[in-house]
N, C-alpha and C positions, 0 to 999 in steps of 0.2 A: 719377334722370333719366339718359337715355343721353347720352353726351358726343359721340359721333360716329356717323354713319350707316354701317350695314353695306352696302357697295356691291353685294353680290350679291342684295339683296332686290329683288323687283319693286316698282314704284312704289306700289301700294296698300299692300303690307306695310310699305314704308318710311315711309309716312304714319303708320301705327300705331306703328312703332318710334320715330318722332320725337315721338309723344305720350307716350313713356315706357315702352311695353311692350317686353319683351325679344324677341329674334328669334323664338323659338318661339311666343310669344303673338301676335306681329304676323302670323305666317303663318296661324295659326288664324283670327284676325280677318279677314284678307284672304279666306280661304276662305268665311267667313260672309258677308262683303260681296258676294262673287261669287254665292253662292247666293241672297241677297236680290235682287240685280239680275236674275238669271235668272228668279226667281219674278215680280217686278214686270213684266218684259218679257213673260212668258207671259200674265199676267193682262191686260195692255194689248193684246197681240196678239189675244187671244180676245174682247176688247171687253166683258169682264165688269164689272158694277158691283161695288162692294165687298161688297154683300150676296150677289150670285151667287158671287163668289169664295169668300166665307166658307162657303157651302154645299158647294162643290166641295172646299175644303180641310178641311172638317169642323172649323171653328173659328168664332170670332165676327167680326162686322164690325169692332169696335174693334181686334182683332188684325190684321185685313187692313189697316186704316188705318195701324197702326204699321209694318207691313211696307212699305206703299207710301211711307211717309215716311222709310224707311231707319233705323228705330230699332233699330240692331244690338244694343244692350244688352238688348233685350227678347226675343231669340231665341238659343237655343243652336244649335250646329251640328247636333246630333241632331234638334231640332225642325225646322230648315230642311230637312234631308234627308227627314224624314217628310212635310212639306208638299209638297216637290217630287215625291215618289213618288205622293202622292194626286192630283196633276194630270197624271201620266204622264211627268214628267221623270225621267231616269235619270242622276243625277250619278255621276261616277267619281272615284276618288282615285288620283293618280299619285305614287308615291314616288320621289325622286331623292336621290342622295348628293351 
């Protein structure tokens, strides 16, 4: 368990850090959470049902349900990037020292 918060972490990453993930894992989890939020917002903006979204994402309705509920453990970063691309989103990765 982490004993102190790394103050340079963004709030979302800090939440994962507080749950016991190391800084590198926390940042990856933060990225996954941001991707999931962007996908949820896109689906809601389009007004798609879960079944419609599943067709657009080339996945199943239960997977879309998990996405909409924020089940971050069910989705790898790679899968979230693929899903984003399938609906026309273009995530970018920015590296900083």
